LOPALUM-906472 format. One record per atom (N, C-alpha, C): residue in one letter; atom name; y, x, z. Coordinates in pm, whole numbers. Example, Ala and Ser with C-alpha at 12.3 -4.5 7.8 and 13.67 -1.06 7.14 Angstrom:
<atoms>
  r   a       v       u       w
  A   N    -569    1319     780
  A  CA    -450    1230     780
  A   C    -330    1320     780
  S   N    -225    1285     708
  S  CA    -106    1367     714
  S   C       3    1290     787
</atoms>
This chain:
<atoms>
  r   a       v       u       w
  M   N    -120      82       0
  M  CA       0       0       0
  M   C     127      87       0
  L   N     128     188      88
  L  CA     243     278      96
  L   C     263     352     -36
  R   N     152     393     -96
  R  CA     158     464    -223
  R   C     220     375    -331
  T   N     187     250    -334
  T  CA     241     155    -431
  T   C     392     139    -412
  I   N     436     131    -288
  I  CA     579     117    -259
  I   C     655     242    -304
  V   N     601     359    -274
  V  CA     666     484    -312
  V   C     672     496    -464
  L   N     562     467    -532
  L  CA     560     475    -678
  L   C     655     373    -740
  S   N     658     254    -685
  S  CA     749     151    -736
  S   C     894     192    -718
  S   N     926     249    -602
  S  CA    1062     295    -576
  S   C    1101     407    -670
  A   N    1013     502    -690
  A  CA    1040     614    -781
  A   C    1060     564    -923
  L   N     978     472    -966
  L  CA     990     415   -1100
  L   C    1121     340   -1115
  L   N    1158     264   -1015
  L  CA    1283     189   -1018
  L   C    1403     284   -1028
  L   N    1403     391    -951
  L  CA    1512     489    -959
  L   C    1517     556   -1095
  F   N    1401     588   -1149
  F  CA    1394     652   -1280
  F   C    1449     560   -1389
  L   N    1417     432   -1382
  L  CA    1460     338   -1485
  L   C    1608     302   -1475
  T   N    1666     309   -1357
  T  CA    1807     274   -1343
  T   C    1901     392   -1363
  S   N    1852     513   -1367
  S  CA    1936     631   -1384
  S   C    2021     628   -1511
  P   N    1968     589   -1626
  P  CA    2049     588   -1747
  P   C    2167     491   -1742
  L   N    2165     396   -1652
  L  CA    2273     300   -1643
  L   C    2401     360   -1586
  R   N    2393     477   -1530
  R  CA    2509     540   -1469
  R   C    2579     637   -1564
  A   N    2576     608   -1692
  A  CA    2639     696   -1790
  A   C    2789     703   -1765
  Q   N    2844     820   -1779
  Q  CA    2985     842   -1756
  Q   C    3060     832   -1887
  V   N    3175     769   -1885
  V  CA    3258     756   -2004
  V   C    3383     840   -1981
  T   N    3415     924   -2076
  T  CA    3537    1004   -2066
  T   C    3631     966   -2180
  I   N    3759     977   -2152
  I  CA    3862     940   -2249
  I   C    3963    1053   -2255
  D   N    3996    1095   -2374
  D  CA    4102    1194   -2393
  D   C    4231    1117   -2416
  I   N    4313    1110   -2313
  I  CA    4436    1031   -2317
  I   C    4528    1078   -2430
  S   N    4526    1206   -2462
  S  CA    4615    1258   -2566
  S   C    4580    1204   -2704
  K   N    4465    1144   -2720
  K  CA    4424    1092   -2851
  K   C    4443     940   -2863
  I   N    4493     876   -2758
  I  CA    4512     730   -2760
  I   C    4649     699   -2820
  S   N    4650     603   -2913
  S  CA    4777     558   -2970
  S   C    4831     443   -2884
  C   N    4959     416   -2902
  C  CA    5019     303   -2831
  C   C    4949     172   -2868
  E   N    4912     160   -2994
  E  CA    4844      39   -3038
  E   C    4712      20   -2963
  Q   N    4635     127   -2950
  Q  CA    4508     119   -2877
  Q   C    4532      82   -2731
  F   N    4636     139   -2672
  F  CA    4670     109   -2533
  F   C    4708     -37   -2517
  A   N    4798     -85   -2602
  A  CA    4850    -221   -2590
  A   C    4746    -327   -2621
  L   N    4649    -295   -2707
  L  CA    4547    -393   -2747
  L   C    4417    -382   -2669
  Y   N    4415    -301   -2562
  Y  CA    4297    -288   -2475
  Y   C    4174    -235   -2550
  T   N    4191    -159   -2657
  T  CA    4075    -116   -2735
  T   C    4002       4   -2675
  V   N    4065      79   -2588
  V  CA    4000     197   -2530
  V   C    3953     169   -2388
  A   N    4043     118   -2307
  A  CA    4015      86   -2167
  A   C    4126      -6   -2119
  S   N    4113     -54   -1999
  S  CA    4216    -140   -1943
  S   C    4347     -63   -1933
  P   N    4456    -120   -1985
  P  CA    4585     -52   -1975
  P   C    4624     -22   -1829
  D   N    4581    -105   -1736
  D  CA    4612     -80   -1595
  D   C    4546      49   -1547
  T   N    4422      69   -1588
  T  CA    4351     192   -1550
  T   C    4418     314   -1609
  I   N    4454     306   -1734
  I  CA    4521     417   -1801
  I   C    4659     440   -1741
  A   N    4729     331   -1707
  A  CA    4862     344   -1647
  A   C    4856     415   -1513
  I   N    4752     390   -1436
  I  CA    4736     459   -1307
  I   C    4719     608   -1332
  W   N    4637     644   -1431
  W  CA    4617     785   -1463
  W   C    4750     848   -1508
  L   N    4822     778   -1597
  L  CA    4951     829   -1645
  L   C    5049     851   -1530
  H   N    5051     755   -1438
  H  CA    5140     766   -1323
  H   C    5105     891   -1242
  G   N    4979     912   -1219
  G  CA    4936    1030   -1144
  G   C    4969    1159   -1219
  Y   N    4948    1158   -1349
  Y  CA    4978    1276   -1431
  Y   C    5126    1310   -1424
  M   N    5211    1209   -1446
  M  CA    5355    1233   -1445
  M   C    5404    1270   -1305
  S   N    5347    1209   -1203
  S  CA    5384    1244   -1065
  S   C    5346    1389   -1036
  G   N    5231    1430   -1085
  G  CA    5187    1568   -1066
  G   C    5280    1667   -1133
  K   N    5331    1632   -1251
  K  CA    5426    1719   -1320
  K   C    5555    1734   -1240
  R   N    5591    1627   -1168
  R  CA    5712    1631   -1085
  R   C    5687    1689    -947
  G   N    5561    1705    -911
  G  CA    5527    1752    -777
  G   C    5542    1643    -673
  D   N    5538    1519    -716
  D  CA    5556    1403    -628
  D   C    5419    1355    -580
  T   N    5401    1348    -450
  T  CA    5271    1305    -394
  T   C    5276    1164    -338
  V   N    5387    1094    -355
  V  CA    5403     959    -303
  V   C    5373     858    -415
  V   N    5296     756    -382
  V  CA    5267     650    -478
  V   C    5348     526    -440
  D   N    5444     492    -523
  D  CA    5521     369    -507
  D   C    5453     266    -596
  V   N    5378     176    -537
  V  CA    5296      82    -613
  V   C    5382      -8    -701
  E   N    5495     -51    -651
  E  CA    5582    -137    -731
  E   C    5640     -61    -850
  A   N    5675      65    -830
  A  CA    5725     148    -940
  A   C    5615     171   -1042
  L   N    5492     191    -995
  L  CA    5378     209   -1085
  L   C    5363      86   -1174
  K   N    5369     -33   -1116
  K  CA    5356    -157   -1194
  K   C    5470    -170   -1294
  A   N    5592    -143   -1248
  A  CA    5708    -155   -1336
  A   C    5700     -56   -1452
  N   N    5661      67   -1422
  N  CA    5648     168   -1527
  N   C    5537     134   -1626
  A   N    5428      77   -1576
  A  CA    5319      36   -1665
  A   C    5369     -71   -1763
  K   N    5449    -163   -1713
  K  CA    5506    -267   -1801
  K   C    5599    -205   -1905
  K   N    5682    -110   -1862
  K  CA    5774     -44   -1955
  K   C    5697      25   -2068
  V   N    5592      95   -2032
  V  CA    5513     166   -2133
  V   C    5444      65   -2224
  R   N    5389     -40   -2167
  R  CA    5321    -142   -2248
  R   C    5418    -207   -2346
  Y   N    5539    -244   -2301
  Y  CA    5638    -305   -2391
  Y   C    5679    -208   -2501
  Y   N    5698     -83   -2465
  Y  CA    5733      19   -2564
  Y   C    5621      30   -2668
  C   N    5498      32   -2622
  C  CA    5383      48   -2711
  C   C    5363     -70   -2804
  V   N    5398    -189   -2759
  V  CA    5388    -307   -2847
  V   C    5482    -289   -2966
  E   N    5598    -232   -2943
  E  CA    5696    -212   -3049
  E   C    5672     -86   -3132
  H   N    5600      12   -3076
  H  CA    5580     141   -3142
  H   C    5432     178   -3144
  G   N    5352      99   -3211
  G  CA    5207     115   -3210
  G   C    5156     247   -3263
  D   N    5229     310   -3353
  D  CA    5181     434   -3413
  D   C    5212     558   -3330
  V   N    5288     544   -3225
  V  CA    5326     658   -3139
  V   C    5209     693   -3046
  P   N    5181     821   -3027
  P  CA    5078     858   -2929
  P   C    5119     813   -2788
  L   N    5024     766   -2711
  L  CA    5053     714   -2578
  L   C    5121     818   -2489
  M   N    5075     942   -2493
  M  CA    5134    1046   -2409
  M   C    5281    1066   -2445
  Q   N    5314    1060   -2571
  Q  CA    5453    1074   -2614
  Q   C    5536     958   -2560
  A   N    5482     838   -2570
  A  CA    5553     720   -2518
  A   C    5574     732   -2367
  A   N    5472     774   -2295
  A  CA    5482     789   -2151
  A   C    5587     893   -2113
  Q   N    5588    1005   -2185
  Q  CA    5687    1107   -2156
  Q   C    5828    1060   -2186
  E   N    5842     978   -2289
  E  CA    5973     923   -2324
  E   C    6021     822   -2219
  I   N    5931     734   -2178
  I  CA    5967     627   -2086
  I   C    5973     677   -1941
  L   N    5881     761   -1901
  L  CA    5868     801   -1761
  L   C    5923     940   -1732
  K   N    5996     995   -1822
  K  CA    6050    1133   -1811
  K   C    6031    1197   -1675
  P   N    5953    1307   -1673
  P  CA    5927    1374   -1544
  P   C    6049    1441   -1483
</atoms>
């Protein structure tokens, strides 16, 4: 009985391992159009990364959640109007470090 439980557990772990695949995104390759249309990932997730990146460039370790939301909206609105611009360029223009 114990052997069956151990084998079943091992098999279950083996079968579920592939489900934990990691997805990586090169932000420098995302266009504003892709960002605004949710084609790569959630714009909120990307906006959080952008906020952290720009804060790091400024040496700022404080997270102002309301500013993060407002800046995400600014970038999203800019990207709707300028779909061909790379997202990083738009972020640097809007969020100037």
